[in-house]
N, C-alpha and C positions, 0 to 999 in steps of 0.2 A: 284585655283584662278579663279575669275570670267572670263568667256570667253572673255568679252569685253576688260578687262584689258590686257589679254594675247595678243590679236590681236593689241591693241593700242601700246603696248610697242614694239612689234616686228616691227611695221610699223614706228617707230621713226626715223630710218635711212633715211626715205624718207620725213618725215614731222615734223621735230623738231620745226621749227620756221616759217613756211610759213603761211601767211594770207589766201591764197587760196589753200594750199596743202591738199592732201588727201580728196578732196571734194567728190570723187567718191568711196572711200573705205568704208568698212562697219563700221569702228570705228573711223575714224579720224575727224578732224575739217571739217565742211561743211559750205561753204558760200552760204547761200540761199538768193536769191534776185531776182530782175527782173524788167522789165518795166510794165507799167500798161496796160495790154491787157484789163482789166476791168477799167471802169472810176472811178474817185475819189468819185462820188456820192454814189457808192455802200458802201464805208466806212461809210459815215454819215448815210445812210438810215438803215444800219444794226447794228449800234453801240449799240443800245439797252441801258440798264441800265439807271439809273437816274443820278443825279448830284453827282458824287462820292465825290466831295469836301465837301458836306454837312455832310457826315459821317466820323468818324475817319478812317484814312487810314489803311487798312488791306492788307499786302503783299500777302495774299493768299485768299482775299475775292472773293467769287463767285458772278458773275453778275446775277441779277434777270432775265434779258433777254439776248439772245445770242449776243455776240460781234463777228463780222466777220472781220478778217484781211486778206487782199489780199497780197499774196506773189508770188514770182517766186521760183522755186525749182531747185537746182543744184543736179541732180541725173539722172541716166539712168534707167527708170523703167523696161526695158527689161533685164537688168542685175541683178535685185534685186532677190536674191535667199534665203533670210532669212525669208521672210514673209510667214506665214502659208496660206494654201488654203483659198481663199475667201477674204483675206486682200489685200490692195493695198497701194501704197505710200500715197494716199489721205485719206485712211480710214484703220487704223491699231491700234494696242494697244496703241501707243503713242498719236495719235490724239484723240482717245476715252478717254484716261486718262486725257489729257488736257481739253477736253470738260466736263468730269465728275467733275474735280476739280474746273474749272473756268468758264465754260459755254462760252469758247472762241473756235471759229471755224476758221480754216485757209483755204482760198480759193486759190488754186493753179492756178494762171492765166496763167502760163506756166511752162514747165519743160525742162531743157536742161542740157548738161554736157560739160566739157572741154571748148574748144574755143567757141563753140556755146553759152554756158552760159556767158562767158566773154563778147562776142559781144553784147548779149542782154542787159546785165547789163549796159555796157558803153553807148549803144544807149539810154537806158532809162534815164540815167543821163544827157546825152548831149541834149536830147529833152525835158527835164523837165517833164518827164512822168514816174516817179518811182511808184512802188506799195506802199502799206501802210507801209510795213516793209521789210527789207532785211539785209543781212550781207555783209559788204564791207571791203576792205583793206584801209590802211591809206591814200594813194594818192586819192582814190575815196571819202573817207570821206572829205578830204580838198575841193575837187571839189563841193561836195554837200553843204558844209557849205558856201563856197563862193557864190554859186548860190542861197542861201536862200531857199533850198528845204527841210530842216530838222526842225523837232520840237525840241524846247529846252527841254531837259530832266532833267534839274537841280532840279526842285521841284519834279518831278516824282521819281528820284533816292532817294532824301532826304526822301520822304514820303512813298515810296512803296518798295524799295529794302529790301529784307529780311535780318535779322541779319547775316545769313550765307553768303549771297553774299557780304555784307559789310565787313565781316571778311576776305573773300577771297582777296578783294582788299587791305585791311589793311596789309595782309601778305606780300605784295610787296610794302609797303609804299605808296599805292595809286598811283603808277606811271601810271597805266593804265587809271585811271580817269583823271590824268593830261594830258595825251596824247589826250584824247577825249574832253578836254576843250578848247574853243576858246573864247577869249575876256571875260573870267570869266563865260562862259556858258557851261554846259555839253551837248554836241550835239549828243552824242552816248553812248550806254552802252557797254563798252569794254568786251571782253572775258578775261579770266585769265588762264595762263598756268604755269606749274611748271618750276622753275628755274634750278632744278637739272640736266635737260637734257643737259644744256650747260656747266656744270662743268666737265671738263675732268680730269680724274685721270690717274696715271701711273698704268698700268696693267703689272704684271711681273710673270714669272714662279717661284714660290716659291720653287718648287722641284729642280730647277736648282741652285737657290741660295744655298739651303741646300747641294746639291751634291758637290758644290765647296767651301763650308764653308764661304759663303759671307753674309754680312748684307744688308738689303734693303737700296738702295741709298737715300740720302736726297738732294743732290745738283746736278747740272748738271755735274760737274766734277766727282762725285761719280757714277753717272749714266753712264758716259762715261767709267769709269774703269770697271763697271759691264759688260757693253756691250762688251768691249775688252776681258774680261775673258771668256764670253760666246762664243765668236768667236774663240779665241785662243785655247780653250779647245774642241771646236766643241762639245758642251754639248748636242746638239740634235742628233749628229751622222749623220746628213744629209747635212753638210755644213752650219753651223749656221750663220744666218744673225743677225745683231744688231738691232738697233732701227728702227721700221717700220714707214713709213710716208704715207701721202696722197698727191696726185698731187695738191690738193687744199690748202695744207700746214697748214691751220687753218680752223676753223669751218665756212666754206663758202659752199653754195650749200649743206648744211647738211652733210658734210663730217664726216666720222668716222675714227680715226687713224691719225688725223692731229697733228701738233706739237705746238698747243696752249700753253701748260704748259711750254715749253721751252722759248717761247717768253715772257710769263708772268713772268718767274723768273727774267727777265731783266726789268720788269715793262713796257713791250711792249704789246699793245693791238691793233693788226693790223686792226681790223674792228670797233673799238669803236671811238666815238668822245670824246676827252679828253680836258683838259686845259693844256696849256704849262706853262713854268716857270713864265711867266708874267700874267697868268690868262686868256689868250685868248683861244678861241675855236680852236682846231686843230685836224686834222685827225690822229688817232693813227698809221696809216701805214706810216707816214713820220717823225716820231720822232727820235731823237738821240738814244733813247733806242732800237728802232726797228733796227736801223743800227748795234748797238752793238750785239743784238741777232742774226742777220744775220751773222755777223762775226763769232760768236761761232758756229753756225750751219754749216757754210762753213768749219770750221776747223774740226768739227766732221765727216763731209762727206768725207773730204780729207783723214782722218785717216781710213776710211772704217767702221765707227761705225754706220752710217745710211745706210739703204738699198740703194745700188747703183742704183736700178731701181725703186725707190719709185714713180717717176713721170710718170711711164709707166704702172703701174698696173691698170686694170679696177676695180678690188677688192683690196682696200688698205690693207685688212687683209688676203689676200691670203696666205702669208708666215706664219701667225699666225695659220690659219686653218690647214695648212699642217705640222705644228710642227717645222718649221725651224727658227722661231723667237719667243722669249719669252719676248719681250718688245714692248708695244704699248700704246697709249693714247686713252682713250674713257670714256664716261659717265658711270653712275651707272648701267645701264641695260645690261651690256655686258654678264651677265649670260644667257640672252635670246639668244644671238648671238654676238660673235663667239665662246665663251668658249666651248659649247657642241661639236662643230665640232673638236676642238683640243683634247678634252677628249675622243672623239670616236676613233680618230687616235692613241692616246697615253693615255691609262687608268691611267698612273701615273701622268699626267699633273695636276698640282695644282696651280691655278692662285690666286694672291692676289692683291687687289687694295691699292694704297697709294696716299695720297695727297702730291705729290712731282713732280718736284723739287722745293725747297725753294729758295727764293731770298737771297741776301747777309746778310739780317737782320734775316734770319730764318723764313720768312713768306711765306705761300702758297698763291699766287695771282691767281685770275681767273676772266676772263670776265664772265658776265652773260647775257643771252638773254633778250630781252624785255619780260616782264610779259604779254604783250598783242600782239596778232597777227591779230585780226579781231574785227569788231565793229558792234553791232546791232543798226540799225537806224530806225527812225520813220518819215514817211512823215509829213510835216508841215500841220497842220489843222486837223489831224485825231482826232475824237471826244474823244477817250479814249486812249491817249498815254500811260497811266499807264498799259494798258492791256499787252503791250510788256514786261514791267518789271515783272508783275505778272507771265507771262508765263516763263520767265527766272528763276524766283524763284522756280516755280513748277518743271521745267525740271531738274534743278541742284539738288534740294532736292531729286528727284526720283533717279537720277543717283548715288548720294552719300548715298542712303538709309537713309537720314535724315528723310524721310517720310516713316513710316512703311507700308503704302499702296503700296509702290513700290515693295514689295515682291511678288506681284501678277503678275508683269511684267516678261515676258520670257526673260532672259538675252541672249538667242540665236538670238533674232531679232536685226538686225543691228541698231546702234544708228542713222544712217543717216536718218532713217524713222521718227525721230522727225520732226515736221513741220519746225523748224529752229534750227540749232545747230552749235555751235562752242565750243570746249572744254572750259569749265569753271570750274576751280578748284583752290585749294590753291597753292600759290607760293611755299610753303614748303610741298606739298602733299606727296612727297616721304618720307621725314623726319617724317611726322606724322604717316604714315603707319609703317615705320621701328621701330619707338619708341614704338608704340602700341604692335607690335608683340614681340619685344625684351623684353618688360616689362613682358609679359607672360612667355617667355622662362626663364627669370631670376627669376621668382617667385614673382615679385613685383606687379603683376596684375593677375587677374583671367581670364581664357579663355572666360568667359562670357562678358568681356569688348570689345572683338573684334567684328567689324562689319562684314557685309556680304562679303566684299571684303578681309578683313584681315584674317578671320578664315581659308579659304581654303589655304592661303599661309602658315599659321602656321602648318596646318595639313600636307601639302606637304613637308614642311621642316622636320618634324618629321620622315616622311617615307623615305626621300631621302638623308638627309644630310651625312649619312655614306656610301651610295651607290648610287651616282648620276646616274650611268648608268642604273639603274633600270627604270628610267623614267626622261630623261633629260627635257621633256616638263613640268614636275612639279618642278624639281629641279631648273631650270634656273630662273623662276620668284621669287621663294622663296629665292634663294641665292642673287639675285639682291637686293631685299628689305631688307633682314635680315642681310646680310654680307656687301655688298658694300654700302648699304644705311647708315650704321653706320659711314662710313667715312665722310658723309656730316655733322656730328655733330662736327667734329674736327675744330680747329681754322682756319679761312681762311679770306682773304681779297677779298670780292666780289666787283668787279668793274663794275658798270653800265655805259653804254654809256650815254653821255649827251643828245643824240638825237637818236631816233629809227625810225623816220618817213621818208618821202621822200619829198624833196623840188622840185620845178618846174624844175630846171636845172638837178636834179638827174634823172628825167624821161628819158632824152635823153642822158645823159653823164655818168651816174654812172656805167653802165655795162662795158663800154669800160675802164674806169678808174680802175675798180677792175681787169679786164683782164690784163691790163698793170702792175698792182701791182703784180699779181701772177706770170706772166711771168718773170718779173725782179727778183723777190725773188728767183724763181727756178733756173735761170741762175746763180745767185750769189752763191747759196748754192752748186750747182753742179759744180762750177768752170768754167762755161761758160762765166762768166763776173767777173771783179774785184769788190771788195767791193765798190770801188769808183762809180760804176754804180748806187748805191743807190742815190747818190747826183744828178745825171742826172735824175733819176726817179722822185725825189722830184720836180725838176724844171718842168719836163713834166706834172706831176700830177697837179701842180698849174696852169700851162698855159693852159691845156686842159679841165679846168672846175673846178679844185679843189678849187681855190681861190673864184670863183663865188659861189660854193656850200657852202664853209665855211662861206661866207658872209651871205648867205640865212639862214643858221642854226643859226648863231649868232643873227640875227634878230628874228628868230622864238623863240629862247630861252628867248629873252627879253619880248616877248609877254604875 
């Protein structure tokens, strides 16, 4: 498997859906931006090229004269260890590739990381002194639009986005483009991330099911029965624990091992914005369905079927790794981690993923994350705004090997060394890779159809599928794509949130409301509060900003 894909998937527990997350790691999303240490005249004077509108739009058209784009860079140059001798963050294979393809140069007006980067970016926005281009989160995008600092990218996208880029947005019903559209104008180019990372499956020890002669559960009640059997028979021999959980309860703060699928089986989506029975916007965390789900979880906990100390573990999958629990919820990539740890401790461990529990109608429901987590923006007045779109076209084509010339790039060089980068891929990227490889395995396609990312996975699977312990590093990624990736093709009800952005009131009140939510839920589940505490939570949620935020989101959705 490509080194970059290995690292990215392993890092997912830390950066599944963050707009600014993983900015400093080698392979995650990177929000590159900054204020204008260089003045805006530099942009115009170095823009070069002629009147691009006079010629037919070419998504990959190379400029006759150099175009220079001023950016700030989110990176720590002193910690960069992947660049070969002589290369720098400012001058490396990716910057040279961009210049060779497009004749576009990027001038780093400053570099910073972490809080220093965030402070520089926010200062640039507040002082109306942003660089030519940068990557921002949604709340900063709104501020930039309101301040009139951004170039309208509507025609740029229409005329210059490559067919591949457009297909990526279409794979998520263009939700990302809609989020970046204000008053009918596209004010940013959104990134695009896979949705599979937010689809949590049931992971269960198949060897334990077989040992006890049990069938895989389909409903919450059947899952409870299996958990009870595992515990009563102490199938692990170590004091078996039932369903593991995470102190975040559901996919919040990038938790793994949360209880999202149990909530969803009651049609409860605690972090989504949904419509109530009257068609009004409502926060999913205060619905009657959520109260019903909490009641069930409270009952399961009281019966000892959920780990009694789930809210205390630093590592929510500690019991899974140690072989004491054979039931947890997580996304498709669990073959990377934690399955290998369990299998090292117990060579007989055989994990299988299932899209369960089902709701009363036999449907698997799942919330899905926003297909967009960051936005490429261009300063208003830049002479060649299409240069940003062309750059994104080239960078994405290179990373996906859609451009054959990308084969000359060293995959060991960290992707953060692209001038500007935030993961941009198909919303169904995992499914595409899984299908391609499984088609070859089944004999319906030839191995020659596999791309440079897929072929190593296929080869790793042939080498390790019968003996994972020979190389868990190769087995884990292959298993994740080839086996658990196939679960994603099964029928499911994908529930998008009505709103993924951040309103003005959310900036100051949302964190406290989420904290109140999680604390109340935890107390209810663990028996520290009656189920009636949910009703008090709803009142407090509304009074402490929930109603105000709901009103703002309702207005935003009208827009």
